[in-house]
C-alpha positions as CSV (number, residue, x, y, z in Angstrom):
1,M,0.0,0.0,0.0
2,T,1.4,3.4,-1.0
3,L,2.0,6.1,1.6
4,I,-0.9,8.2,0.2
5,L,-3.4,5.4,0.7
6,K,-2.1,4.7,4.2
7,L,-2.5,8.4,5.2
8,F,-6.0,8.5,3.7
9,S,-7.0,5.4,5.8
10,I,-5.5,7.0,8.9
11,I,-7.6,10.2,8.4
12,I,-10.7,8.1,8.1
13,L,-9.9,6.0,11.2
14,S,-9.0,9.1,13.2
15,Y,-12.3,10.8,12.1
16,I,-14.3,7.7,13.2
17,L,-12.6,7.2,16.5
18,V,-12.9,10.9,17.5
19,K,-16.6,10.7,16.6
20,V,-16.9,7.7,18.9
21,V,-15.3,9.6,21.7
22,I,-17.8,12.4,21.2
23,K,-20.7,9.9,21.5
24,L,-19.2,8.3,24.6
25,S,-17.9,11.5,26.2
26,H,-20.8,11.7,28.7
27,K,-20.5,8.1,29.8
28,L,-16.7,8.4,30.1
29,D,-17.0,11.7,31.9
30,L,-14.9,13.4,29.3
31,H,-16.0,17.0,29.1
32,D,-14.7,20.6,29.6
33,V,-16.7,22.9,31.8
34,P,-16.3,26.6,31.0
35,N,-14.4,28.8,33.5
36,E,-13.1,32.3,33.6
37,R,-10.3,31.4,31.1
38,S,-12.5,29.7,28.6
39,H,-13.6,31.0,25.2
40,H,-16.5,28.5,25.0
41,C,-19.8,29.0,26.9
42,S,-21.2,25.5,27.2
43,V,-20.0,22.1,28.4
44,T,-18.0,20.6,25.5
45,P,-16.8,17.0,25.0
46,S,-13.0,16.6,25.6
47,G,-10.4,13.8,25.2
48,A,-10.3,13.7,21.4
49,G,-6.7,12.7,21.8
50,I,-7.9,9.3,22.9
51,G,-9.4,8.8,19.4
52,F,-6.8,10.3,17.1
53,V,-3.7,9.1,19.0
54,M,-5.2,5.5,19.1
55,S,-5.5,5.8,15.4
56,F,-1.8,6.6,15.3
57,F,-0.8,3.5,17.2
58,I,-3.2,1.2,15.5
59,T,-2.0,2.2,12.0
60,I,1.7,2.1,13.1
61,F,1.1,-1.5,14.2
62,I,-0.7,-2.5,11.0
63,F,1.4,-0.6,8.4
64,E,4.8,-0.2,10.0
65,F,5.3,-3.1,12.4
66,Q,9.0,-3.5,11.4
67,L,9.6,0.2,12.3
68,L,7.7,-0.3,15.5
69,S,9.8,-3.3,16.4
70,E,13.1,-1.6,15.7
71,F,12.3,1.6,17.6
72,W,10.0,0.2,20.2
73,Y,11.5,2.3,22.9
74,I,10.5,5.5,21.1
75,F,6.9,4.3,20.6
76,L,6.8,3.0,24.2
77,S,7.8,6.4,25.5
78,I,5.1,8.1,23.3
79,F,2.5,5.6,24.6
80,M,3.5,6.5,28.2
81,I,2.8,10.2,27.6
82,F,-0.5,9.2,25.9
83,A,-1.5,7.1,28.9
84,L,-0.6,10.0,31.2
85,G,-2.8,12.3,29.1
86,V,-5.7,9.9,29.1
87,Y,-5.5,9.7,32.9
88,D,-5.4,13.5,33.1
89,D,-8.5,13.8,31.0
90,R,-10.4,11.8,33.6
91,H,-8.6,13.0,36.7
92,D,-6.6,16.2,37.4
93,V,-2.9,15.4,37.3
94,S,-0.4,17.7,39.0
95,A,2.3,19.4,36.9
96,K,4.9,17.6,39.0
97,L,3.6,14.2,38.0
98,K,3.5,15.2,34.4
99,F,7.1,16.2,34.5
100,V,8.1,13.0,36.3
101,V,6.4,10.8,33.6
102,I,8.0,12.8,30.8
103,L,11.4,12.6,32.4
104,I,11.0,8.8,32.8
105,A,10.0,8.5,29.1
106,T,13.0,10.5,28.0
107,F,15.3,8.4,30.2
108,I,14.1,5.2,28.6
109,M,14.9,6.6,25.1
110,W,18.3,7.9,26.4
111,L,19.2,4.3,27.5
112,Y,19.0,3.4,23.8
113,G,21.0,6.3,22.5
114,F,18.2,8.8,21.9
115,S,19.2,12.2,23.2
116,I,20.5,15.7,22.3
117,D,24.2,15.0,22.4
118,T,25.5,18.0,20.6
119,L,24.7,21.7,20.3
120,G,26.1,21.8,16.8
121,V,29.2,23.1,15.2
122,W,30.1,26.7,16.0
123,Y,33.0,28.5,14.4
124,G,34.5,25.1,13.5
125,Y,34.1,23.5,16.9
126,N,31.5,20.8,17.6
127,I,30.0,21.4,21.0
128,A,29.4,17.8,22.1
129,L,27.6,17.0,25.4
130,I,28.9,14.3,27.7
131,P,26.2,11.6,28.3
132,W,24.8,12.7,31.7
133,I,24.6,16.3,30.5
134,A,23.0,15.1,27.3
135,L,20.4,13.3,29.4
136,L,19.6,16.3,31.6
137,F,19.5,18.7,28.6
138,S,17.2,16.3,26.7
139,M,14.9,16.0,29.7
140,F,14.7,19.7,30.1
141,T,14.0,20.5,26.4
142,I,11.6,17.6,25.8
143,A,9.6,18.3,29.0
144,G,9.5,22.0,28.2
145,F,8.2,21.7,24.7
146,T,5.7,18.9,25.5
147,N,4.1,21.2,28.1
148,S,4.4,24.2,25.8
149,L,2.1,22.6,23.3
150,N,-0.3,21.7,26.1
151,L,-0.3,25.4,27.2
152,I,-1.4,26.8,23.9
153,D,-4.4,24.5,23.6
154,G,-6.7,27.3,24.7
155,I,-9.0,28.1,21.7
156,D,-10.7,26.1,19.0
157,G,-8.3,24.7,16.4
158,L,-5.1,26.4,17.6
159,S,-3.1,23.6,19.0
160,G,-4.0,21.2,16.2
161,S,-3.4,23.7,13.4
162,V,0.0,24.9,14.8
163,S,1.0,21.3,15.3
164,L,0.0,20.5,11.7
165,I,2.4,23.2,10.4
166,I,5.2,22.0,12.5
167,L,4.7,18.4,11.6
168,L,4.6,19.3,7.9
169,F,8.0,20.9,8.1
170,F,9.5,17.9,9.9
171,A,7.9,15.7,7.2
172,F,9.7,17.7,4.6
173,L,13.0,17.2,6.5
174,G,12.3,13.5,6.6
175,F,11.8,13.2,2.9
176,E,14.8,15.5,2.2
177,Y,17.2,13.4,4.2
178,H,15.6,10.1,3.5
179,N,14.9,9.4,7.2
180,D,12.1,6.8,7.2
181,L,11.4,7.2,11.0
182,I,10.8,10.9,10.7
183,V,8.7,10.5,7.6
184,I,6.4,7.9,9.1
185,I,6.0,9.5,12.6
186,S,5.3,12.9,11.1
187,T,3.0,12.0,8.2
188,F,1.0,9.5,10.3
189,T,0.6,12.1,13.0
190,I,-0.4,14.7,10.4
191,A,-3.2,12.4,9.2
192,T,-4.5,11.8,12.7
193,V,-4.6,15.5,13.4
194,I,-6.5,16.2,10.1
195,G,-9.1,13.6,11.2
196,F,-9.4,15.4,14.5
197,L,-9.6,19.0,13.1
198,F,-12.9,18.2,11.3
199,F,-14.4,18.4,14.8
200,N,-12.3,21.1,16.3
201,W,-12.9,24.1,14.1
202,H,-14.7,26.9,15.8
203,P,-17.2,26.3,17.2
204,A,-15.5,23.0,18.3
205,K,-17.6,19.9,18.8
206,I,-14.7,18.4,20.9
207,F,-11.4,19.4,22.5
208,M,-8.2,17.3,22.2
209,G,-7.6,17.2,25.9
210,D,-4.3,16.4,27.5
211,S,-4.4,13.0,25.8
212,G,-3.9,14.9,22.6
213,S,-1.9,18.0,23.5
214,L,0.7,16.2,25.6
215,T,1.2,13.4,23.1
216,L,1.4,15.8,20.2
217,G,4.0,17.9,22.1
218,F,6.0,14.8,22.9
219,I,5.9,13.5,19.3
220,I,7.1,16.8,18.0
221,S,9.9,16.8,20.6
222,V,10.9,13.3,19.4
223,L,11.0,14.5,15.8
224,A,13.1,17.5,16.7
225,V,15.7,15.3,18.4
226,L,15.7,12.9,15.5
227,S,16.2,15.8,13.0
228,L,19.4,16.8,14.8
229,E,21.2,14.0,12.9
230,N,20.8,16.1,9.8
231,I,20.3,19.8,10.8
232,H,21.9,22.3,13.0
233,P,20.2,22.7,16.4
234,I,19.8,26.5,15.9
235,A,17.1,25.7,13.2
236,V,14.9,23.8,15.6
237,P,13.6,26.7,17.7
238,Y,12.3,28.3,14.6
239,L,10.6,25.2,13.4
240,V,8.6,25.0,16.7
241,A,8.5,28.8,17.5
242,I,4.9,29.6,18.4
243,P,4.5,27.2,21.4
244,V,8.0,28.0,22.7
245,L,7.6,31.8,22.4
246,D,4.2,31.7,24.0
247,T,5.4,29.6,27.0
248,L,8.5,31.7,27.5
249,I,6.5,35.0,27.4
250,V,3.8,33.7,29.8
251,M,6.3,32.3,32.3
252,V,8.4,35.4,32.4
253,R,5.3,37.5,32.9
254,R,4.1,35.2,35.8
255,I,7.5,35.2,37.5
256,R,7.7,39.0,37.3
257,R,4.3,39.1,39.0
258,R,5.7,36.8,41.7
259,K,3.3,34.0,40.7
260,S,4.1,30.4,39.9
261,P,5.2,30.0,36.3
262,F,2.7,27.0,36.1
263,S,-0.3,28.9,37.5
264,P,-3.1,29.2,34.9
265,D,-4.2,32.7,33.6
266,K,-5.3,34.5,30.5
267,T,-2.0,36.0,29.4
268,H,-1.3,33.6,26.5
269,I,-0.8,35.1,23.0
270,H,-4.2,33.9,21.8
271,H,-5.9,35.4,24.9
272,I,-4.3,38.8,24.3
273,M,-5.2,38.8,20.6
274,V,-8.8,38.0,21.3
275,K,-9.2,40.4,24.2
276,F,-7.1,43.4,23.3
277,F,-6.9,43.3,19.5
278,D,-10.6,42.4,19.2
279,M,-9.8,39.4,16.9
280,N,-12.3,36.5,16.8
281,V,-11.1,32.9,17.3
282,K,-10.8,32.0,13.6
283,K,-8.7,35.1,12.8
284,T,-6.5,34.5,15.8
285,V,-5.9,30.9,14.8
286,G,-5.2,32.0,11.2
287,F,-2.8,34.7,12.3
288,L,-0.8,32.4,14.6
289,V,-0.7,29.6,11.9
290,I,0.7,32.1,9.4
291,L,3.2,33.3,12.0
292,Q,4.3,29.6,12.6
293,I,4.7,29.1,8.8
294,I,7.0,32.2,8.6
295,F,9.1,31.1,11.6
296,S,9.4,27.5,10.2
297,S,10.4,28.9,6.8
298,I,13.1,31.0,8.5
299,G,14.3,27.8,10.1
300,Y,14.5,26.2,6.7
301,M,16.5,29.1,5.3
302,I,18.9,28.8,8.3
303,L,19.1,25.1,7.6
304,D,20.0,25.7,4.0
305,S,22.6,28.3,4.8
306,I,24.3,26.0,7.4
307,N,24.2,22.8,5.2
């Protein structure tokens, strides 16, 4: 079966499974109740990640079992984050527990040689990291980005759309450097997100929940680390710019106000655009998607100039 047919079947499966989650959301107690930070006004089903991430694992097992067997530790780590997100969709999980699980998942991959072990070549010198520093740096960056994507999941379609752009650029990288693992993970995830977005455009019929946002953030982190085999690390922050910038800006603002950097509020970029620039949800999502395209394109230009 060609890749195009595989991706088409993944979109259909993702669509079906997300629709099933919507129908079962009441029985499974998967719903989002509006609060002072919400942009929706009624109780809305949540936990769509249960549907579209399951479609990812099912199709990886069916279509790419050899890849699954070879890189089982990567897919196991992704599944751990997914399981954490599913549990968080049903019960509130503390930020501390989330970080612990992400660190354990990163440690498992590090045991099999998966880590950020270099900061690239600068002025002719390769800045290599010794193993334990590589582990700590990998834990910090992967945990940070995984949570950053979780934090921007605040309005209809934003997290999924921004993820789609980021994943597309990593897919291009995979094709360009003939990296089958990057190609399969990125394209299969793209297909699952497309199936989900049919239900997440404003006004959303369902939200992705932590089962979706945490898993997407972790998958993108994995792709970023895998891409370091072929690209300079300086290009990566541009490829994933919007979630990273939003998280940094919000956390700095909270710390300056002497609040916990993890305390929820309405100071994210999308909150500011909707409230102070009088932009509706669709325009806000569109603007941030275009901004992510621009940043990712800059990352590609940097990539070309370095390589």
